[in-house]
PyMOL commands that place a pseudoatom at each C-alpha (Angstrom):
pseudoatom trace, name=CA, resn=GLY, resi=1, chain=A, elem=C, hetatm=0, pos=[-109.968, -20.755, 104.098]
pseudoatom trace, name=CA, resn=ILE, resi=2, chain=A, elem=C, hetatm=0, pos=[-108.102, -20.970, 100.789]
pseudoatom trace, name=CA, resn=LYS, resi=3, chain=A, elem=C, hetatm=0, pos=[-104.744, -20.542, 102.500]
pseudoatom trace, name=CA, resn=ASP, resi=4, chain=A, elem=C, hetatm=0, pos=[-105.690, -23.298, 104.958]
pseudoatom trace, name=CA, resn=ILE, resi=5, chain=A, elem=C, hetatm=0, pos=[-106.500, -25.609, 102.049]
pseudoatom trace, name=CA, resn=CYS, resi=6, chain=A, elem=C, hetatm=0, pos=[-103.165, -24.763, 100.398]
pseudoatom trace, name=CA, resn=THR, resi=7, chain=A, elem=C, hetatm=0, pos=[-101.294, -25.472, 103.618]
pseudoatom trace, name=CA, resn=ARG, resi=8, chain=A, elem=C, hetatm=0, pos=[-103.124, -28.720, 104.306]
pseudoatom trace, name=CA, resn=TYR, resi=9, chain=A, elem=C, hetatm=0, pos=[-103.095, -30.221, 100.791]
pseudoatom trace, name=CA, resn=GLN, resi=10, chain=A, elem=C, hetatm=0, pos=[-100.104, -28.445, 99.206]
pseudoatom trace, name=CA, resn=PRO, resi=11, chain=A, elem=C, hetatm=0, pos=[-101.497, -28.347, 95.666]
pseudoatom trace, name=CA, resn=GLU, resi=12, chain=A, elem=C, hetatm=0, pos=[-99.050, -28.292, 92.772]
pseudoatom trace, name=CA, resn=ALA, resi=13, chain=A, elem=C, hetatm=0, pos=[-101.237, -25.915, 90.768]
pseudoatom trace, name=CA, resn=LEU, resi=14, chain=A, elem=C, hetatm=0, pos=[-104.469, -23.944, 90.787]
pseudoatom trace, name=CA, resn=SER, resi=15, chain=A, elem=C, hetatm=0, pos=[-106.625, -23.972, 87.673]
pseudoatom trace, name=CA, resn=ILE, resi=16, chain=A, elem=C, hetatm=0, pos=[-109.360, -21.395, 87.516]
pseudoatom trace, name=CA, resn=GLU, resi=17, chain=A, elem=C, hetatm=0, pos=[-111.829, -20.216, 84.914]
pseudoatom trace, name=CA, resn=LYS, resi=18, chain=A, elem=C, hetatm=0, pos=[-111.015, -16.942, 83.205]
pseudoatom trace, name=CA, resn=LEU, resi=19, chain=A, elem=C, hetatm=0, pos=[-113.587, -14.343, 84.077]
pseudoatom trace, name=CA, resn=TYR, resi=20, chain=A, elem=C, hetatm=0, pos=[-115.888, -13.315, 81.277]
pseudoatom trace, name=CA, resn=TYR, resi=21, chain=A, elem=C, hetatm=0, pos=[-118.789, -10.943, 81.306]
pseudoatom trace, name=CA, resn=GLN, resi=22, chain=A, elem=C, hetatm=0, pos=[-122.041, -11.538, 79.464]
pseudoatom trace, name=CA, resn=HIS, resi=23, chain=A, elem=C, hetatm=0, pos=[-125.120, -9.811, 80.830]
pseudoatom trace, name=CA, resn=ASN, resi=24, chain=A, elem=C, hetatm=0, pos=[-125.410, -9.844, 84.622]
pseudoatom trace, name=CA, resn=GLN, resi=25, chain=A, elem=C, hetatm=0, pos=[-123.231, -7.111, 86.123]
pseudoatom trace, name=CA, resn=THR, resi=26, chain=A, elem=C, hetatm=0, pos=[-124.246, -8.023, 89.668]
pseudoatom trace, name=CA, resn=THR, resi=27, chain=A, elem=C, hetatm=0, pos=[-123.036, -11.614, 89.317]
pseudoatom trace, name=CA, resn=VAL, resi=28, chain=A, elem=C, hetatm=0, pos=[-119.761, -10.723, 87.616]
pseudoatom trace, name=CA, resn=ILE, resi=29, chain=A, elem=C, hetatm=0, pos=[-118.757, -8.380, 90.442]
pseudoatom trace, name=CA, resn=GLY, resi=30, chain=A, elem=C, hetatm=0, pos=[-119.248, -11.064, 93.109]
pseudoatom trace, name=CA, resn=VAL, resi=31, chain=A, elem=C, hetatm=0, pos=[-117.428, -13.654, 91.034]
pseudoatom trace, name=CA, resn=ALA, resi=32, chain=A, elem=C, hetatm=0, pos=[-114.555, -11.225, 90.418]
pseudoatom trace, name=CA, resn=GLU, resi=33, chain=A, elem=C, hetatm=0, pos=[-114.246, -10.533, 94.146]
pseudoatom trace, name=CA, resn=ALA, resi=34, chain=A, elem=C, hetatm=0, pos=[-114.188, -14.246, 95.025]
pseudoatom trace, name=CA, resn=ARG, resi=35, chain=A, elem=C, hetatm=0, pos=[-111.690, -14.927, 92.227]
pseudoatom trace, name=CA, resn=GLY, resi=36, chain=A, elem=C, hetatm=0, pos=[-109.447, -12.160, 93.534]
pseudoatom trace, name=CA, resn=VAL, resi=37, chain=A, elem=C, hetatm=0, pos=[-109.378, -13.682, 97.015]
pseudoatom trace, name=CA, resn=ILE, resi=38, chain=A, elem=C, hetatm=0, pos=[-108.606, -17.137, 95.609]
pseudoatom trace, name=CA, resn=LEU, resi=39, chain=A, elem=C, hetatm=0, pos=[-105.844, -15.829, 93.333]
pseudoatom trace, name=CA, resn=LEU, resi=40, chain=A, elem=C, hetatm=0, pos=[-104.276, -13.783, 96.140]
pseudoatom trace, name=CA, resn=ALA, resi=41, chain=A, elem=C, hetatm=0, pos=[-104.286, -16.723, 98.556]
pseudoatom trace, name=CA, resn=ALA, resi=42, chain=A, elem=C, hetatm=0, pos=[-102.777, -19.065, 95.952]
pseudoatom trace, name=CA, resn=ALA, resi=43, chain=A, elem=C, hetatm=0, pos=[-100.080, -16.518, 95.095]
pseudoatom trace, name=CA, resn=GLN, resi=44, chain=A, elem=C, hetatm=0, pos=[-99.263, -16.012, 98.780]
pseudoatom trace, name=CA, resn=CYS, resi=45, chain=A, elem=C, hetatm=0, pos=[-98.864, -19.780, 99.130]
pseudoatom trace, name=CA, resn=GLY, resi=46, chain=A, elem=C, hetatm=0, pos=[-96.640, -19.972, 96.064]
pseudoatom trace, name=CA, resn=VAL, resi=47, chain=A, elem=C, hetatm=0, pos=[-99.109, -22.089, 94.088]
pseudoatom trace, name=CA, resn=PRO, resi=48, chain=A, elem=C, hetatm=0, pos=[-98.800, -21.585, 90.306]
pseudoatom trace, name=CA, resn=ILE, resi=49, chain=A, elem=C, hetatm=0, pos=[-102.015, -20.294, 88.749]
pseudoatom trace, name=CA, resn=TYR, resi=50, chain=A, elem=C, hetatm=0, pos=[-103.393, -21.420, 85.382]
pseudoatom trace, name=CA, resn=GLU, resi=51, chain=A, elem=C, hetatm=0, pos=[-106.438, -19.801, 83.821]
pseudoatom trace, name=CA, resn=TYR, resi=52, chain=A, elem=C, hetatm=0, pos=[-108.665, -21.421, 81.196]
pseudoatom trace, name=CA, resn=THR, resi=53, chain=A, elem=C, hetatm=0, pos=[-111.633, -20.143, 79.233]
pseudoatom trace, name=CA, resn=PRO, resi=54, chain=A, elem=C, hetatm=0, pos=[-114.860, -22.147, 79.261]
pseudoatom trace, name=CA, resn=MET, resi=55, chain=A, elem=C, hetatm=0, pos=[-114.175, -23.065, 75.624]
pseudoatom trace, name=CA, resn=GLN, resi=56, chain=A, elem=C, hetatm=0, pos=[-110.718, -24.411, 76.542]
pseudoatom trace, name=CA, resn=VAL, resi=57, chain=A, elem=C, hetatm=0, pos=[-112.235, -26.582, 79.270]
pseudoatom trace, name=CA, resn=LYS, resi=58, chain=A, elem=C, hetatm=0, pos=[-114.895, -27.906, 76.910]
pseudoatom trace, name=CA, resn=GLN, resi=59, chain=A, elem=C, hetatm=0, pos=[-112.292, -28.651, 74.251]
pseudoatom trace, name=CA, resn=ALA, resi=60, chain=A, elem=C, hetatm=0, pos=[-109.974, -30.409, 76.694]
pseudoatom trace, name=CA, resn=VAL, resi=61, chain=A, elem=C, hetatm=0, pos=[-112.684, -32.530, 78.295]
pseudoatom trace, name=CA, resn=THR, resi=62, chain=A, elem=C, hetatm=0, pos=[-114.909, -33.386, 75.324]
pseudoatom trace, name=CA, resn=GLY, resi=63, chain=A, elem=C, hetatm=0, pos=[-112.846, -32.508, 72.264]
pseudoatom trace, name=CA, resn=TYR, resi=64, chain=A, elem=C, hetatm=0, pos=[-115.527, -29.994, 71.239]
pseudoatom trace, name=CA, resn=GLY, resi=65, chain=A, elem=C, hetatm=0, pos=[-115.317, -26.336, 72.292]
pseudoatom trace, name=CA, resn=LYS, resi=66, chain=A, elem=C, hetatm=0, pos=[-119.080, -25.832, 72.188]
pseudoatom trace, name=CA, resn=ALA, resi=67, chain=A, elem=C, hetatm=0, pos=[-120.084, -28.868, 74.262]
pseudoatom trace, name=CA, resn=VAL, resi=68, chain=A, elem=C, hetatm=0, pos=[-123.052, -28.480, 76.604]
pseudoatom trace, name=CA, resn=LYS, resi=69, chain=A, elem=C, hetatm=0, pos=[-122.773, -28.887, 80.370]
pseudoatom trace, name=CA, resn=LYS, resi=70, chain=A, elem=C, hetatm=0, pos=[-124.251, -32.407, 80.368]
pseudoatom trace, name=CA, resn=GLN, resi=71, chain=A, elem=C, hetatm=0, pos=[-121.602, -33.590, 77.855]
pseudoatom trace, name=CA, resn=ILE, resi=72, chain=A, elem=C, hetatm=0, pos=[-118.805, -32.114, 79.953]
pseudoatom trace, name=CA, resn=GLN, resi=73, chain=A, elem=C, hetatm=0, pos=[-120.163, -33.702, 83.115]
pseudoatom trace, name=CA, resn=GLU, resi=74, chain=A, elem=C, hetatm=0, pos=[-120.487, -37.119, 81.491]
pseudoatom trace, name=CA, resn=MET, resi=75, chain=A, elem=C, hetatm=0, pos=[-116.985, -37.032, 79.996]
pseudoatom trace, name=CA, resn=THR, resi=76, chain=A, elem=C, hetatm=0, pos=[-115.552, -35.916, 83.340]
pseudoatom trace, name=CA, resn=ARG, resi=77, chain=A, elem=C, hetatm=0, pos=[-117.336, -38.839, 85.000]
pseudoatom trace, name=CA, resn=ILE, resi=78, chain=A, elem=C, hetatm=0, pos=[-115.933, -41.271, 82.437]
pseudoatom trace, name=CA, resn=MET, resi=79, chain=A, elem=C, hetatm=0, pos=[-112.387, -39.869, 82.556]
pseudoatom trace, name=CA, resn=LEU, resi=80, chain=A, elem=C, hetatm=0, pos=[-112.280, -40.043, 86.351]
pseudoatom trace, name=CA, resn=HIS, resi=81, chain=A, elem=C, hetatm=0, pos=[-113.946, -43.485, 86.493]
pseudoatom trace, name=CA, resn=LEU, resi=82, chain=A, elem=C, hetatm=0, pos=[-116.803, -42.218, 88.666]
pseudoatom trace, name=CA, resn=GLN, resi=83, chain=A, elem=C, hetatm=0, pos=[-120.085, -44.115, 89.021]
pseudoatom trace, name=CA, resn=THR, resi=84, chain=A, elem=C, hetatm=0, pos=[-122.209, -40.970, 88.846]
pseudoatom trace, name=CA, resn=ILE, resi=85, chain=A, elem=C, hetatm=0, pos=[-121.842, -37.367, 87.790]
pseudoatom trace, name=CA, resn=PRO, resi=86, chain=A, elem=C, hetatm=0, pos=[-120.618, -35.384, 90.805]
pseudoatom trace, name=CA, resn=LYS, resi=87, chain=A, elem=C, hetatm=0, pos=[-123.148, -33.141, 92.520]
pseudoatom trace, name=CA, resn=PRO, resi=88, chain=A, elem=C, hetatm=0, pos=[-123.644, -30.236, 92.940]
pseudoatom trace, name=CA, resn=ASP, resi=89, chain=A, elem=C, hetatm=0, pos=[-122.832, -28.797, 89.509]
pseudoatom trace, name=CA, resn=ASP, resi=90, chain=A, elem=C, hetatm=0, pos=[-120.029, -26.675, 90.996]
pseudoatom trace, name=CA, resn=THR, resi=91, chain=A, elem=C, hetatm=0, pos=[-118.238, -29.876, 92.008]
pseudoatom trace, name=CA, resn=ALA, resi=92, chain=A, elem=C, hetatm=0, pos=[-118.546, -31.271, 88.498]
pseudoatom trace, name=CA, resn=ASP, resi=93, chain=A, elem=C, hetatm=0, pos=[-117.295, -27.943, 87.097]
pseudoatom trace, name=CA, resn=ALA, resi=94, chain=A, elem=C, hetatm=0, pos=[-114.271, -27.973, 89.399]
pseudoatom trace, name=CA, resn=LEU, resi=95, chain=A, elem=C, hetatm=0, pos=[-113.383, -31.522, 88.385]
pseudoatom trace, name=CA, resn=ALA, resi=96, chain=A, elem=C, hetatm=0, pos=[-113.745, -30.609, 84.698]
pseudoatom trace, name=CA, resn=MET, resi=97, chain=A, elem=C, hetatm=0, pos=[-111.398, -27.667, 85.293]
pseudoatom trace, name=CA, resn=ALA, resi=98, chain=A, elem=C, hetatm=0, pos=[-108.858, -30.019, 86.906]
pseudoatom trace, name=CA, resn=VAL, resi=99, chain=A, elem=C, hetatm=0, pos=[-109.153, -32.484, 84.016]
pseudoatom trace, name=CA, resn=ALA, resi=100, chain=A, elem=C, hetatm=0, pos=[-108.660, -29.628, 81.553]
pseudoatom trace, name=CA, resn=HIS, resi=101, chain=A, elem=C, hetatm=0, pos=[-105.537, -28.488, 83.397]
pseudoatom trace, name=CA, resn=CYS, resi=102, chain=A, elem=C, hetatm=0, pos=[-104.145, -32.013, 83.413]
pseudoatom trace, name=CA, resn=HIS, resi=103, chain=A, elem=C, hetatm=0, pos=[-104.807, -32.264, 79.693]
pseudoatom trace, name=CA, resn=CYS, resi=104, chain=A, elem=C, hetatm=0, pos=[-103.360, -28.845, 78.866]
pseudoatom trace, name=CA, resn=SER, resi=105, chain=A, elem=C, hetatm=0, pos=[-100.290, -29.228, 81.062]
pseudoatom trace, name=CA, resn=ARG, resi=106, chain=A, elem=C, hetatm=0, pos=[-99.633, -32.865, 80.066]
pseudoatom trace, name=CA, resn=SER, resi=107, chain=A, elem=C, hetatm=0, pos=[-99.781, -33.768, 83.743]
pseudoatom trace, name=CA, resn=ARG, resi=108, chain=A, elem=C, hetatm=0, pos=[-98.724, -37.107, 85.161]
pseudoatom trace, name=CA, resn=LEU, resi=109, chain=A, elem=C, hetatm=0, pos=[-102.309, -37.424, 86.387]
pseudoatom trace, name=CA, resn=MET, resi=110, chain=A, elem=C, hetatm=0, pos=[-103.435, -37.989, 82.802]
pseudoatom trace, name=CA, resn=GLY, resi=111, chain=A, elem=C, hetatm=0, pos=[-100.722, -40.562, 82.096]
pseudoatom trace, name=CA, resn=THR, resi=112, chain=A, elem=C, hetatm=0, pos=[-98.039, -38.388, 80.542]
pseudoatom trace, name=CA, resn=ALA, resi=113, chain=A, elem=C, hetatm=0, pos=[-95.195, -36.527, 82.172]
pseudoatom trace, name=CA, resn=PRO, resi=114, chain=A, elem=C, hetatm=0, pos=[-94.897, -32.754, 81.775]
pseudoatom trace, name=CA, resn=ARG, resi=115, chain=A, elem=C, hetatm=0, pos=[-92.216, -31.476, 79.418]
for i in range(1, 115): cmd.bond("trace and resi %d" % i, "trace and resi %d" % (i + 1))
show_as sticks, trace
zoom trace
């Protein structure tokens, strides 16, 4: 499905959260497998891949690397001129990741051209 999305929408970049491990080994294995599939499909489609830590996303979106989820969601809503916070939370997280990439890469989407 990821390759189909790449073919249909021809994204200029893929931003994805760096994998980190805290306590739940079962969850991290599933996430790592899904991440691997996504990264492979993007690479096969020639889409550049950019990885960001949760702290980098928080910093880019809110200006504070230890922001809580609600703060990130609200700032994402404001930055994208949305009426409500996107649901489910995964959607809001994906949009925050995109905003962070735009900020970090100085994308035209955020009003400045890349260098």
